[in-house]
C-alpha atoms as an extended CHARMM CRD file, in Angstrom:
* protein
*
       302  EXT
         1         1  MET       CA            -30.8290000000       15.1750000000       69.6960000000  PROA      1               0.0000000000
         2         2  TYR       CA            -31.8300000000       12.0430000000       67.7440000000  PROA      2               0.0000000000
         3         3  SER       CA            -33.1840000000       14.1340000000       64.8500000000  PROA      3               0.0000000000
         4         4  ALA       CA            -29.9840000000       16.1240000000       64.6600000000  PROA      4               0.0000000000
         5         5  LEU       CA            -27.9910000000       12.9100000000       64.4700000000  PROA      5               0.0000000000
         6         6  ILE       CA            -30.1390000000       11.6120000000       61.6110000000  PROA      6               0.0000000000
         7         7  ILE       CA            -29.7410000000       14.8850000000       59.6910000000  PROA      7               0.0000000000
         8         8  THR       CA            -25.9820000000       14.8010000000       60.2420000000  PROA      8               0.0000000000
         9         9  LEU       CA            -25.7660000000       11.2340000000       58.9620000000  PROA      9               0.0000000000
        10        10  LEU       CA            -27.8330000000       12.0700000000       55.8680000000  PROA      10              0.0000000000
        11        11  LEU       CA            -25.7050000000       15.1070000000       55.0810000000  PROA      11              0.0000000000
        12        12  TRP       CA            -22.5600000000       13.0660000000       55.5110000000  PROA      12              0.0000000000
        13        13  LYS       CA            -23.8750000000       10.3510000000       53.1850000000  PROA      13              0.0000000000
        14        14  HSD       CA            -24.9510000000       12.9420000000       50.6350000000  PROA      14              0.0000000000
        15        15  GLY       CA            -21.4440000000       14.3340000000       50.6440000000  PROA      15              0.0000000000
        16        16  VAL       CA            -20.1000000000       10.8700000000       49.9090000000  PROA      16              0.0000000000
        17        17  VAL       CA            -22.6450000000       10.2610000000       47.1420000000  PROA      17              0.0000000000
        18        18  GLU       CA            -21.7750000000       13.5090000000       45.4250000000  PROA      18              0.0000000000
        19        19  SER       CA            -18.3110000000       12.1120000000       44.8200000000  PROA      19              0.0000000000
        20        20  ILE       CA            -19.6140000000        9.4190000000       42.4070000000  PROA      20              0.0000000000
        21        21  ARG       CA            -17.5770000000        9.8300000000       39.2500000000  PROA      21              0.0000000000
        22        22  ILE       CA            -16.8720000000        8.2600000000       35.8970000000  PROA      22              0.0000000000
        23        23  LEU       CA            -13.2340000000        7.2410000000       35.7490000000  PROA      23              0.0000000000
        24        24  ASP       CA            -12.9580000000        6.2910000000       32.0780000000  PROA      24              0.0000000000
        25        25  LEU       CA            -15.3640000000        6.4850000000       29.1530000000  PROA      25              0.0000000000
        26        26  ARG       CA            -14.1510000000        4.3900000000       26.2360000000  PROA      26              0.0000000000
        27        27  VAL       CA            -16.0480000000        5.1750000000       23.0620000000  PROA      27              0.0000000000
        28        28  PRO       CA            -14.1170000000        4.7760000000       19.7880000000  PROA      28              0.0000000000
        29        29  GLY       CA            -13.9750000000        7.9140000000       17.7190000000  PROA      29              0.0000000000
        30        30  HSD       CA            -14.3240000000        5.8300000000       14.5440000000  PROA      30              0.0000000000
        31        31  ALA       CA            -15.9400000000        2.5010000000       13.7110000000  PROA      31              0.0000000000
        32        32  ALA       CA            -16.1130000000        0.4920000000       10.4920000000  PROA      32              0.0000000000
        33        33  GLU       CA            -19.4410000000       -0.1500000000        8.8290000000  PROA      33              0.0000000000
        34        34  GLY       CA            -20.3140000000       -3.8410000000        9.0890000000  PROA      34              0.0000000000
        35        35  GLY       CA            -18.0410000000       -4.3410000000       12.0930000000  PROA      35              0.0000000000
        36        36  GLN       CA            -18.3240000000       -4.1740000000       15.8770000000  PROA      36              0.0000000000
        37        37  ALA       CA            -17.6240000000       -1.5920000000       18.5650000000  PROA      37              0.0000000000
        38        38  LEU       CA            -16.9570000000       -1.8800000000       22.2890000000  PROA      38              0.0000000000
        39        39  LEU       CA            -18.1830000000        0.8720000000       24.6320000000  PROA      39              0.0000000000
        40        40  GLY       CA            -16.7320000000        1.0240000000       28.1280000000  PROA      40              0.0000000000
        41        41  CYS       CA            -17.7960000000        3.0120000000       31.1860000000  PROA      41              0.0000000000
        42        42  GLN       CA            -15.6540000000        2.6460000000       34.3060000000  PROA      42              0.0000000000
        43        43  PHE       CA            -16.9980000000        4.4320000000       37.3980000000  PROA      43              0.0000000000
        44        44  ASP       CA            -16.3020000000        4.8390000000       41.1270000000  PROA      44              0.0000000000
        45        45  LEU       CA            -19.2960000000        4.8280000000       43.4950000000  PROA      45              0.0000000000
        46        46  GLU       CA            -17.1900000000        5.9890000000       46.4510000000  PROA      46              0.0000000000
        47        47  GLY       CA            -19.0370000000        3.7780000000       48.9180000000  PROA      47              0.0000000000
        48        48  ASP       CA            -22.5430000000        4.1940000000       47.5090000000  PROA      48              0.0000000000
        49        49  ASP       CA            -24.6320000000        1.3960000000       45.9970000000  PROA      49              0.0000000000
        50        50  LEU       CA            -25.3250000000        1.2070000000       42.2820000000  PROA      50              0.0000000000
        51        51  PHE       CA            -28.8830000000        1.8390000000       41.2020000000  PROA      51              0.0000000000
        52        52  SER       CA            -28.4680000000        1.8250000000       37.4140000000  PROA      52              0.0000000000
        53        53  VAL       CA            -26.2470000000        2.3010000000       34.3890000000  PROA      53              0.0000000000
        54        54  LYS       CA            -27.8990000000        3.6230000000       31.2570000000  PROA      54              0.0000000000
        55        55  TRP       CA            -26.6200000000        4.1910000000       27.7360000000  PROA      55              0.0000000000
        56        56  TYR       CA            -28.0190000000        6.7350000000       25.2780000000  PROA      56              0.0000000000
        57        57  LYS       CA            -27.4310000000        7.5190000000       21.6220000000  PROA      57              0.0000000000
        58        58  ASP       CA            -28.3410000000       11.0830000000       20.6860000000  PROA      58              0.0000000000
        59        59  ASP       CA            -30.3790000000       11.2960000000       23.9460000000  PROA      59              0.0000000000
        60        60  ARG       CA            -32.3750000000        8.1280000000       23.2230000000  PROA      60              0.0000000000
        61        61  GLN       CA            -31.8520000000        5.2850000000       25.7000000000  PROA      61              0.0000000000
        62        62  PHE       CA            -30.9060000000        1.9560000000       24.1290000000  PROA      62              0.0000000000
        63        63  TYR       CA            -29.5020000000        0.0220000000       27.1060000000  PROA      63              0.0000000000
        64        64  GLY       CA            -30.1360000000       -0.1940000000       30.8560000000  PROA      64              0.0000000000
        65        65  TYR       CA            -28.5200000000       -2.1480000000       33.6650000000  PROA      65              0.0000000000
        66        66  VAL       CA            -30.3600000000       -2.2880000000       37.0170000000  PROA      66              0.0000000000
        67        67  PRO       CA            -28.8220000000       -4.8910000000       39.3680000000  PROA      67              0.0000000000
        68        68  SER       CA            -31.8620000000       -4.9780000000       41.6530000000  PROA      68              0.0000000000
        69        69  ASN       CA            -34.1990000000       -6.1120000000       38.8470000000  PROA      69              0.0000000000
        70        70  SER       CA            -34.9130000000       -9.7660000000       38.1300000000  PROA      70              0.0000000000
        71        71  GLU       CA            -33.6180000000       -9.1520000000       34.6060000000  PROA      71              0.0000000000
        72        72  SER       CA            -30.7610000000       -6.7940000000       35.1580000000  PROA      72              0.0000000000
        73        73  THR       CA            -30.2520000000       -5.8330000000       31.4880000000  PROA      73              0.0000000000
        74        74  THR       CA            -32.7350000000       -4.1120000000       29.1770000000  PROA      74              0.0000000000
        75        75  TYR       CA            -32.4000000000       -3.2850000000       25.4920000000  PROA      75              0.0000000000
        76        76  PHE       CA            -34.3980000000       -0.5880000000       23.6900000000  PROA      76              0.0000000000
        77        77  TYR       CA            -34.4730000000       -0.3390000000       19.9040000000  PROA      77              0.0000000000
        78        78  VAL       CA            -32.7510000000        2.7150000000       18.4220000000  PROA      78              0.0000000000
        79        79  PRO       CA            -31.9970000000        2.8930000000       14.6530000000  PROA      79              0.0000000000
        80        80  GLY       CA            -28.4280000000        1.8230000000       13.9360000000  PROA      80              0.0000000000
        81        81  VAL       CA            -27.8190000000        0.4280000000       17.4470000000  PROA      81              0.0000000000
        82        82  PHE       CA            -27.6570000000       -3.3640000000       17.8580000000  PROA      82              0.0000000000
        83        83  VAL       CA            -26.5070000000       -4.5880000000       21.2860000000  PROA      83              0.0000000000
        84        84  ASP       CA            -25.0950000000       -8.0460000000       21.8960000000  PROA      84              0.0000000000
        85        85  ILE       CA            -26.6640000000       -8.6290000000       25.3190000000  PROA      85              0.0000000000
        86        86  SER       CA            -24.5800000000      -11.7570000000       25.9600000000  PROA      86              0.0000000000
        87        87  ARG       CA            -21.4140000000       -9.6480000000       25.7840000000  PROA      87              0.0000000000
        88        88  SER       CA            -22.6560000000       -6.6080000000       27.6940000000  PROA      88              0.0000000000
        89        89  SER       CA            -22.6620000000       -5.7330000000       31.4090000000  PROA      89              0.0000000000
        90        90  SER       CA            -22.6580000000       -2.7770000000       33.8080000000  PROA      90              0.0000000000
        91        91  THR       CA            -19.3070000000       -1.5450000000       32.4450000000  PROA      91              0.0000000000
        92        92  VAL       CA            -19.1000000000       -2.8130000000       28.8470000000  PROA      92              0.0000000000
        93        93  ILE       CA            -21.4740000000       -2.6250000000       25.8720000000  PROA      93              0.0000000000
        94        94  THR       CA            -20.9000000000       -4.5950000000       22.6420000000  PROA      94              0.0000000000
        95        95  LEU       CA            -22.3840000000       -3.1160000000       19.4790000000  PROA      95              0.0000000000
        96        96  GLU       CA            -22.5870000000       -5.2870000000       16.3610000000  PROA      96              0.0000000000
        97        97  HSD       CA            -23.7180000000       -4.9190000000       12.7380000000  PROA      97              0.0000000000
        98        98  ILE       CA            -22.5040000000       -1.3100000000       12.6020000000  PROA      98              0.0000000000
        99        99  THR       CA            -24.3000000000        0.7880000000        9.9600000000  PROA      99              0.0000000000
       100       100  GLN       CA            -24.0890000000        4.3690000000        8.8200000000  PROA      100             0.0000000000
       101       101  ASP       CA            -26.9670000000        5.1140000000       11.2400000000  PROA      101             0.0000000000
       102       102  SER       CA            -24.7950000000        3.9140000000       14.1210000000  PROA      102             0.0000000000
       103       103  GLY       CA            -22.8730000000        7.1700000000       14.1030000000  PROA      103             0.0000000000
       104       104  GLY       CA            -23.7140000000        9.7720000000       16.7200000000  PROA      104             0.0000000000
       105       105  ARG       CA            -23.1180000000       10.8330000000       20.3400000000  PROA      105             0.0000000000
       106       106  TYR       CA            -23.0850000000        8.0640000000       22.9640000000  PROA      106             0.0000000000
       107       107  ARG       CA            -23.6100000000        8.8290000000       26.6470000000  PROA      107             0.0000000000
       108       108  CYS       CA            -23.0200000000        6.7130000000       29.7420000000  PROA      108             0.0000000000
       109       109  GLU       CA            -25.1050000000        7.6420000000       32.7870000000  PROA      109             0.0000000000
       110       110  VAL       CA            -24.4320000000        6.1900000000       36.2650000000  PROA      110             0.0000000000
       111       111  THR       CA            -26.9550000000        6.6010000000       39.1510000000  PROA      111             0.0000000000
       112       112  GLY       CA            -26.4890000000        5.7980000000       42.8210000000  PROA      112             0.0000000000
       113       113  GLU       CA            -29.1010000000        4.2540000000       45.1280000000  PROA      113             0.0000000000
       114       114  ALA       CA            -31.8920000000        5.9460000000       47.0550000000  PROA      114             0.0000000000
       115       115  PRO       CA            -32.5700000000        8.2590000000       48.6600000000  PROA      115             0.0000000000
       116       116  TYR       CA            -30.4690000000       10.6890000000       46.5870000000  PROA      116             0.0000000000
       117       117  PHE       CA            -30.1000000000        8.9130000000       43.2260000000  PROA      117             0.0000000000
       118       118  ASP       CA            -27.1150000000       11.0790000000       42.4270000000  PROA      118             0.0000000000
       119       119  THR       CA            -26.2450000000       10.8130000000       38.7590000000  PROA      119             0.0000000000
       120       120  VAL       CA            -23.0900000000       11.4640000000       36.7140000000  PROA      120             0.0000000000
       121       121  SER       CA            -22.6200000000       11.0870000000       32.9490000000  PROA      121             0.0000000000
       122       122  ASP       CA            -20.1500000000       11.5390000000       30.1300000000  PROA      122             0.0000000000
       123       123  ASP       CA            -20.4300000000       11.2820000000       26.3310000000  PROA      123             0.0000000000
       124       124  LYS       CA            -18.3840000000       10.9410000000       23.1370000000  PROA      124             0.0000000000
       125       125  GLU       CA            -18.9970000000       10.9660000000       19.3790000000  PROA      125             0.0000000000
       126       126  ILE       CA            -18.6050000000        7.9970000000       17.0050000000  PROA      126             0.0000000000
       127       127  SER       CA            -18.0740000000        8.4570000000       13.2560000000  PROA      127             0.0000000000
       128       128  ILE       CA            -18.8020000000        5.5090000000       10.9670000000  PROA      128             0.0000000000
       129       129  HSD       CA            -16.4340000000        4.8380000000        8.0480000000  PROA      129             0.0000000000
       130       130  LEU       CA            -17.1160000000        2.6550000000        5.0470000000  PROA      130             0.0000000000
       131       131  LEU       CA            -13.8280000000        0.9180000000        4.3110000000  PROA      131             0.0000000000
       132       132  PRO       CA            -12.7460000000       -0.0700000000        0.7760000000  PROA      132             0.0000000000
       133       133  ASN       CA            -13.4800000000       -3.7090000000        0.0080000000  PROA      133             0.0000000000
       134       134  HSD       CA            -10.3940000000       -4.0400000000       -2.2380000000  PROA      134             0.0000000000
       135       135  ALA       CA             -6.7570000000       -3.0310000000       -2.1040000000  PROA      135             0.0000000000
       136       136  PRO       CA             -5.8750000000        0.0070000000       -4.2580000000  PROA      136             0.0000000000
       137       137  LYS       CA             -5.2590000000       -0.6490000000       -7.9610000000  PROA      137             0.0000000000
       138       138  MET       CA             -2.4670000000        0.6140000000      -10.2340000000  PROA      138             0.0000000000
       139       139  ILE       CA             -3.5460000000        1.3290000000      -13.8120000000  PROA      139             0.0000000000
       140       140  GLY       CA             -1.0990000000        1.9580000000      -16.6800000000  PROA      140             0.0000000000
       141       141  LEU       CA              1.7820000000       -0.1170000000      -15.3410000000  PROA      141             0.0000000000
       142       142  LYS       CA              4.7860000000       -1.2720000000      -17.3680000000  PROA      142             0.0000000000
       143       143  ASN       CA              7.2110000000       -4.0330000000      -16.4940000000  PROA      143             0.0000000000
       144       144  GLU       CA             10.2350000000       -2.4850000000      -18.2340000000  PROA      144             0.0000000000
       145       145  LEU       CA             11.3750000000        1.1010000000      -18.8670000000  PROA      145             0.0000000000
       146       146  ARG       CA             14.3370000000        2.9200000000      -20.3920000000  PROA      146             0.0000000000
       147       147  VAL       CA             15.9200000000        6.0980000000      -19.1340000000  PROA      147             0.0000000000
       148       148  GLY       CA             14.0350000000        8.9390000000      -20.8090000000  PROA      148             0.0000000000
       149       149  ASP       CA             10.6820000000        7.1190000000      -20.9970000000  PROA      149             0.0000000000
       150       150  LEU       CA              7.5170000000        8.8240000000      -19.7400000000  PROA      150             0.0000000000
       151       151  LEU       CA              5.7860000000        6.9390000000      -16.9290000000  PROA      151             0.0000000000
       152       152  VAL       CA              2.0860000000        7.6880000000      -16.3200000000  PROA      152             0.0000000000
       153       153  VAL       CA              0.1930000000        5.4880000000      -13.8450000000  PROA      153             0.0000000000
       154       154  ASN       CA             -2.9810000000        5.9630000000      -11.7680000000  PROA      154             0.0000000000
       155       155  CYS       CA             -3.7220000000        4.6270000000       -8.3030000000  PROA      155             0.0000000000
       156       156  THR       CA             -7.4190000000        4.1050000000       -7.5620000000  PROA      156             0.0000000000
       157       157  SER       CA             -9.0710000000        3.3610000000       -4.2230000000  PROA      157             0.0000000000
       158       158  THR       CA            -12.7120000000        2.3600000000       -4.5750000000  PROA      158             0.0000000000
       159       159  ARG       CA            -15.9200000000        2.5580000000       -2.5350000000  PROA      159             0.0000000000
       160       160  SER       CA            -15.1310000000        4.3790000000        0.6940000000  PROA      160             0.0000000000
       161       161  ARG       CA            -16.7500000000        6.9290000000        2.9750000000  PROA      161             0.0000000000
       162       162  PRO       CA            -15.1940000000        9.3900000000        3.4690000000  PROA      162             0.0000000000
       163       163  LYS       CA            -12.8700000000        9.3370000000        0.4660000000  PROA      163             0.0000000000
       164       164  ALA       CA             -9.5730000000        7.5340000000        0.9800000000  PROA      164             0.0000000000
       165       165  GLN       CA             -6.2330000000        9.2990000000        1.2220000000  PROA      165             0.0000000000
       166       166  ILE       CA             -3.7850000000        8.1000000000       -1.4590000000  PROA      166             0.0000000000
       167       167  LYS       CA              0.0010000000        8.3570000000       -1.3240000000  PROA      167             0.0000000000
       168       168  TRP       CA              2.6280000000        7.4820000000       -3.9710000000  PROA      168             0.0000000000
       169       169  LEU       CA              6.1370000000        6.3160000000       -3.0300000000  PROA      169             0.0000000000
       170       170  ILE       CA              9.1180000000        5.8240000000       -5.3430000000  PROA      170             0.0000000000
       171       171  ASN       CA             11.7400000000        3.4660000000       -3.9230000000  PROA      171             0.0000000000
       172       172  ASP       CA             10.0570000000        3.8880000000       -0.4890000000  PROA      172             0.0000000000
       173       173  LEU       CA             10.3420000000        7.6970000000       -0.5980000000  PROA      173             0.0000000000
       174       174  PRO       CA              7.3250000000       10.0270000000       -1.0200000000  PROA      174             0.0000000000
       175       175  ALA       CA              6.9130000000       11.0790000000       -4.6560000000  PROA      175             0.0000000000
       176       176  PRO       CA              7.6960000000       14.7760000000       -5.2970000000  PROA      176             0.0000000000
       177       177  LYS       CA              4.6180000000       16.9920000000       -5.5660000000  PROA      177             0.0000000000
       178       178  ASN       CA              5.4400000000       17.9400000000       -9.1610000000  PROA      178             0.0000000000
       179       179  TYR       CA              5.1240000000       14.2390000000      -10.0860000000  PROA      179             0.0000000000
       180       180  LEU       CA              1.4860000000       14.1350000000       -8.8950000000  PROA      180             0.0000000000
       181       181  ARG       CA             -1.8480000000       15.0980000000      -10.4330000000  PROA      181             0.0000000000
       182       182  GLY       CA             -5.0540000000       15.0290000000       -8.3930000000  PROA      182             0.0000000000
       183       183  PRO       CA             -6.4950000000       13.5900000000       -6.3180000000  PROA      183             0.0000000000
       184       184  TRP       CA             -9.8870000000       13.3260000000       -7.9880000000  PROA      184             0.0000000000
       185       185  ASP       CA            -12.9440000000       11.6070000000       -6.5600000000  PROA      185             0.0000000000
       186       186  LYS       CA            -16.2410000000       10.4620000000       -8.0030000000  PROA      186             0.0000000000
       187       187  THR       CA            -19.3680000000        8.6270000000       -6.9040000000  PROA      187             0.0000000000
       188       188  SER       CA            -18.7570000000        4.8980000000       -6.5670000000  PROA      188             0.0000000000
       189       189  ARG       CA            -20.5860000000        2.5470000000       -8.9180000000  PROA      189             0.0000000000
       190       190  GLU       CA            -21.1160000000        0.1440000000       -6.0160000000  PROA      190             0.0000000000
       191       191  ARG       CA            -22.7460000000        2.6080000000       -3.6140000000  PROA      191             0.0000000000
       192       192  SER       CA            -24.0950000000        6.0920000000       -4.1540000000  PROA      192             0.0000000000
       193       193  ASP       CA            -23.0120000000        7.2060000000       -0.6560000000  PROA      193             0.0000000000
       194       194  ALA       CA            -19.3700000000        6.1960000000       -1.2800000000  PROA      194             0.0000000000
       195       195  ARG       CA            -16.5090000000        7.6970000000       -3.2990000000  PROA      195             0.0000000000
       196       196  ASP       CA            -13.7680000000        6.4070000000       -5.5940000000  PROA      196             0.0000000000
       197       197  THR       CA            -10.4710000000        8.2980000000       -5.3310000000  PROA      197             0.0000000000
       198       198  ILE       CA             -7.7300000000        8.5610000000       -8.0140000000  PROA      198             0.0000000000
       199       199  LEU       CA             -4.1850000000        9.9890000000       -7.8210000000  PROA      199             0.0000000000
       200       200  GLU       CA             -1.9330000000       10.1150000000      -10.9170000000  PROA      200             0.0000000000
       201       201  LEU       CA              1.8430000000        9.7090000000      -10.9320000000  PROA      201             0.0000000000
       202       202  SER       CA              3.6400000000       11.1120000000      -13.9920000000  PROA      202             0.0000000000
       203       203  PHE       CA              7.3670000000       11.7390000000      -14.6020000000  PROA      203             0.0000000000
       204       204  ILE       CA             10.2780000000       11.2280000000      -17.0010000000  PROA      204             0.0000000000
       205       205  VAL       CA             12.3540000000        8.2700000000      -15.8940000000  PROA      205             0.0000000000
       206       206  ARG       CA             15.9660000000        9.1380000000      -14.9960000000  PROA      206             0.0000000000
       207       207  GLN       CA             18.9350000000        6.9500000000      -14.1570000000  PROA      207             0.0000000000
       208       208  ASN       CA             18.7020000000        7.8590000000      -10.4560000000  PROA      208             0.0000000000
       209       209  HSD       CA             15.1910000000        6.3670000000      -10.3280000000  PROA      209             0.0000000000
       210       210  PHE       CA             16.7000000000        2.8880000000      -10.7150000000  PROA      210             0.0000000000
       211       211  HSD       CA             18.3610000000        1.1280000000       -7.7930000000  PROA      211             0.0000000000
       212       212  GLU       CA             20.4450000000       -1.7570000000       -9.1010000000  PROA      212             0.0000000000
       213       213  GLY       CA             18.3300000000       -1.7810000000      -12.2540000000  PROA      213             0.0000000000
       214       214  VAL       CA             14.9560000000       -1.7520000000      -10.4890000000  PROA      214             0.0000000000
       215       215  LEU       CA             12.4120000000        1.0420000000       -9.9630000000  PROA      215             0.0000000000
       216       216  THR       CA              9.9330000000        0.2930000000       -7.1430000000  PROA      216             0.0000000000
       217       217  LEU       CA              6.5050000000        1.9460000000       -7.0690000000  PROA      217             0.0000000000
       218       218  LYS       CA              4.2210000000        1.7810000000       -4.0420000000  PROA      218             0.0000000000
       219       219  CYS       CA              0.6710000000        3.1140000000       -3.7000000000  PROA      219             0.0000000000
       220       220  GLN       CA             -0.9050000000        3.4610000000       -0.2450000000  PROA      220             0.0000000000
       221       221  ALA       CA             -4.5890000000        4.0830000000        0.4890000000  PROA      221             0.0000000000
       222       222  SER       CA             -5.7530000000        4.8900000000        4.0200000000  PROA      222             0.0000000000
       223       223  LEU       CA             -8.7270000000        5.8950000000        6.1370000000  PROA      223             0.0000000000
       224       224  ALA       CA             -7.1600000000        6.7090000000        9.4950000000  PROA      224             0.0000000000
       225       225  PRO       CA             -7.2070000000        5.1400000000       11.9780000000  PROA      225             0.0000000000
       226       226  LEU       CA             -9.1070000000        2.1000000000       10.6940000000  PROA      226             0.0000000000
       227       227  TYR       CA             -7.6580000000        1.2090000000        7.3080000000  PROA      227             0.0000000000
       228       228  GLN       CA             -4.4110000000        1.1700000000        5.3330000000  PROA      228             0.0000000000
       229       229  GLU       CA             -3.5850000000       -0.9680000000        2.2960000000  PROA      229             0.0000000000
       230       230  GLU       CA             -0.7590000000       -0.7710000000       -0.2320000000  PROA      230             0.0000000000
       231       231  VAL       CA              0.2940000000       -2.3180000000       -3.5210000000  PROA      231             0.0000000000
       232       232  ILE       CA              3.8650000000       -2.6210000000       -4.8240000000  PROA      232             0.0000000000
       233       233  HSD       CA              5.1670000000       -2.9510000000       -8.3790000000  PROA      233             0.0000000000
       234       234  HSD       CA              8.7500000000       -3.4110000000       -9.6080000000  PROA      234             0.0000000000
       235       235  ILE       CA              9.8960000000       -2.0700000000      -12.9990000000  PROA      235             0.0000000000
       236       236  LEU       CA             13.1040000000       -3.3570000000      -14.6180000000  PROA      236             0.0000000000
       237       237  GLN       CA             15.5280000000       -1.0740000000      -16.4360000000  PROA      237             0.0000000000
       238       238  VAL       CA             16.1030000000       -1.7730000000      -20.1200000000  PROA      238             0.0000000000
       239       239  THR       CA             19.6660000000       -1.0180000000      -21.2720000000  PROA      239             0.0000000000
       240       240  GLU       CA             19.9780000000        1.4680000000      -24.1530000000  PROA      240             0.0000000000
       241       241  PRO       CA             20.4240000000       -0.2030000000      -27.6210000000  PROA      241             0.0000000000
       242       242  THR       CA             23.6470000000        1.7810000000      -28.3180000000  PROA      242             0.0000000000
       243       243  GLN       CA             25.1780000000        0.2980000000      -25.2530000000  PROA      243             0.0000000000
       244       244  ILE       CA             24.2180000000       -3.1810000000      -26.4410000000  PROA      244             0.0000000000
       245       245  ASP       CA             25.7080000000       -2.5510000000      -29.9570000000  PROA      245             0.0000000000
       246       246  ASN       CA             28.9840000000       -1.2560000000      -28.5200000000  PROA      246             0.0000000000
       247       247  SER       CA             29.2700000000       -4.3030000000      -26.3060000000  PROA      247             0.0000000000
       248       248  TYR       CA             28.6470000000       -6.5710000000      -29.3180000000  PROA      248             0.0000000000
       249       249  SER       CA             31.3140000000       -4.7690000000      -31.4400000000  PROA      249             0.0000000000
       250       250  ALA       CA             33.8360000000       -5.0140000000      -28.6280000000  PROA      250             0.0000000000
       251       251  LEU       CA             33.1580000000       -8.7400000000      -28.3760000000  PROA      251             0.0000000000
       252       252  ASN       CA             33.6760000000       -9.2050000000      -32.1390000000  PROA      252             0.0000000000
       253       253  ASN       CA             36.9500000000       -7.2490000000      -32.0600000000  PROA      253             0.0000000000
       254       254  TYR       CA             38.1480000000       -9.3690000000      -29.2000000000  PROA      254             0.0000000000
       255       255  GLU       CA             37.3200000000      -12.5800000000      -31.0750000000  PROA      255             0.0000000000
       256       256  GLU       CA             39.1190000000      -11.4070000000      -34.2430000000  PROA      256             0.0000000000
       257       257  THR       CA             42.2330000000      -10.4540000000      -32.2600000000  PROA      257             0.0000000000
       258       258  VAL       CA             42.3360000000      -13.8480000000      -30.5760000000  PROA      258             0.0000000000
       259       259  PHE       CA             41.8960000000      -15.6020000000      -33.9250000000  PROA      259             0.0000000000
       260       260  LYS       CA             44.8060000000      -13.6960000000      -35.5240000000  PROA      260             0.0000000000
       261       261  GLU       CA             47.0340000000      -14.3440000000      -32.5730000000  PROA      261             0.0000000000
       262       262  ASN       CA             46.2880000000      -18.0640000000      -32.7310000000  PROA      262             0.0000000000
       263       263  THR       CA             46.8440000000      -18.4700000000      -36.5230000000  PROA      263             0.0000000000
       264       264  ASP       CA             50.3150000000      -16.9300000000      -36.9400000000  PROA      264             0.0000000000
       265       265  PHE       CA             51.8130000000      -20.4170000000      -37.3290000000  PROA      265             0.0000000000
       266       266  LEU       CA             49.8110000000      -21.0600000000      -40.5380000000  PROA      266             0.0000000000
       267       267  PRO       CA             51.4840000000      -20.4310000000      -43.9870000000  PROA      267             0.0000000000
       268       268  ALA       CA             50.3690000000      -17.2390000000      -45.6480000000  PROA      268             0.0000000000
       269       269  ALA       CA             48.0400000000      -17.6650000000      -48.6080000000  PROA      269             0.0000000000
       270       270  GLU       CA             49.5710000000      -16.9550000000      -52.0020000000  PROA      270             0.0000000000
       271       271  SER       CA             48.4000000000      -13.8030000000      -53.6640000000  PROA      271             0.0000000000
       272       272  GLN       CA             47.6000000000      -13.4530000000      -57.3550000000  PROA      272             0.0000000000
       273       273  SER       CA             50.8580000000      -11.5070000000      -58.0280000000  PROA      273             0.0000000000
       274       274  ASP       CA             52.9040000000      -14.3110000000      -56.4350000000  PROA      274             0.0000000000
       275       275  ARG       CA             51.3170000000      -16.8460000000      -58.7100000000  PROA      275             0.0000000000
       276       276  ASP       CA             52.0610000000      -14.6880000000      -61.8130000000  PROA      276             0.0000000000
       277       277  ILE       CA             55.7710000000      -14.4270000000      -60.9400000000  PROA      277             0.0000000000
       278       278  GLN       CA             56.0140000000      -18.1620000000      -60.4490000000  PROA      278             0.0000000000
       279       279  ASP       CA             54.3820000000      -18.7550000000      -63.8380000000  PROA      279             0.0000000000
       280       280  LYS       CA             56.9040000000      -16.4630000000      -65.5570000000  PROA      280             0.0000000000
       281       281  LYS       CA             59.8410000000      -18.2740000000      -63.9620000000  PROA      281             0.0000000000
       282       282  ALA       CA             58.4460000000      -21.5580000000      -65.0990000000  PROA      282             0.0000000000
       283       283  ALA       CA             58.0620000000      -20.2730000000      -68.6460000000  PROA      283             0.0000000000
       284       284  SER       CA             61.7030000000      -19.1000000000      -68.7640000000  PROA      284             0.0000000000
       285       285  LYS       CA             63.0030000000      -22.6130000000      -68.0630000000  PROA      285             0.0000000000
       286       286  LEU       CA             63.1830000000      -24.5540000000      -71.4520000000  PROA      286             0.0000000000
       287       287  SER       CA             62.9340000000      -28.2950000000      -71.5930000000  PROA      287             0.0000000000
       288       288  PRO       CA             66.0370000000      -30.2030000000      -73.0850000000  PROA      288             0.0000000000
       289       289  TRP       CA             63.7510000000      -31.8130000000      -75.6060000000  PROA      289             0.0000000000
       290       290  ALA       CA             62.7540000000      -28.3660000000      -76.8590000000  PROA      290             0.0000000000
       291       291  ILE       CA             66.4740000000      -27.3490000000      -77.4260000000  PROA      291             0.0000000000
       292       292  LEU       CA             67.5570000000      -30.5710000000      -79.2420000000  PROA      292             0.0000000000
       293       293  PRO       CA             65.7010000000      -29.9790000000      -82.5520000000  PROA      293             0.0000000000
       294       294  SER       CA             67.2950000000      -26.5560000000      -82.8750000000  PROA      294             0.0000000000
       295       295  ILE       CA             70.8290000000      -28.0590000000      -82.6480000000  PROA      295             0.0000000000
       296       296  ILE       CA             70.0890000000      -30.6660000000      -85.3630000000  PROA      296             0.0000000000
       297       297  PHE       CA             68.7700000000      -28.0220000000      -87.7030000000  PROA      297             0.0000000000
       298       298  LEU       CA             71.9220000000      -25.8830000000      -87.4120000000  PROA      298             0.0000000000
       299       299  ARG       CA             74.2120000000      -28.8850000000      -88.1970000000  PROA      299             0.0000000000
       300       300  MET       CA             72.4120000000      -29.4550000000      -91.4850000000  PROA      300             0.0000000000
       301       301  PHE       CA             73.5690000000      -26.1170000000      -92.7820000000  PROA      301             0.0000000000
       302       302  ILE       CA             77.1680000000      -26.4460000000      -91.7170000000  PROA      302             0.0000000000
C-alpha cells in the first residue's frame, strides 16, 4: 500500500514536471557589429524547482546558471560571444562587443530539479550587420538649375555588410524607375568584408520638378531593421534669360511712358527748319538806316 502511494506521487509529480515550458525566447534576429545584444528566456516551471539554465551558441555552451551552486553563474569562452556577467541572470543574458563571429544560432535550455531533470529548450538565429559609419553622400550636386538642364547625381553608402539599400526621392516622392541607374556595389576600401553601394539619379529637369522655385532631392540608405540615414539637398530654379530680358524691356518702356507724360508742360525744342524760317523772316525786314541812303541818292538825280 505504501509503495503504491509512493509510485502514485512520483507519477503525479512527473506529470507536473513535463509541463515545464519556455514562455518567450527573445533573441534579436539582427545585431550591429560593435554593439550589444540582449537575450531573454522566460519560462514556467509549473511548480517544479529550477536546476539550471544554460545558453548555447551553435551547440557550444557559453553560459550557465545553477542557483544551488555557490557561484550561480558560469561563463565559457566561445569565439564571438562576450557575456557581461554583471548584467546577466537566469532570464537575461547581455552580450557585448558584437563581432562578425557573434552570428549564429542561440539556444536557451531550462532544466528542472531531480529526480527527473526534465529539460525544455528553444533557439533562434542572429545575423550580424556592419553598419555604415557615415551618412550617405551625394556626388555631382548643383545649387541652381534651369528648366531643360540635365541633372546627374550619385548617392553612395560606404562600408556595410550586407550592402545597403539606397532610395532616391524627389520632393519627398520616390524617383521614377526610368530616372535611376544601378545600384552598383564594390569592395570597400576600409574593409575587405564590406561593400560600398552606389545609385545614380539622372533626368532632364522640367518645370513640374520645382515647387515654388525649389527642387528637393533626398537620398536614403538603410539596413533594416537596424539602420537608416538620409541626406537632403535643395536646388534653386534659375529663371530663363529671355524672361529676364522681357522684364527689363517692359520696365524701360514703362519708365519712358512716365517720363513723356510728366514732361508735356515743357516747351517743344525748335527744329532746324523752324530756325531757317525765322532767319528768312529776319532777313526780309530792312533797317531804316539801310533805306535812307537810297532816298538821298534818288533826290540827287531829280
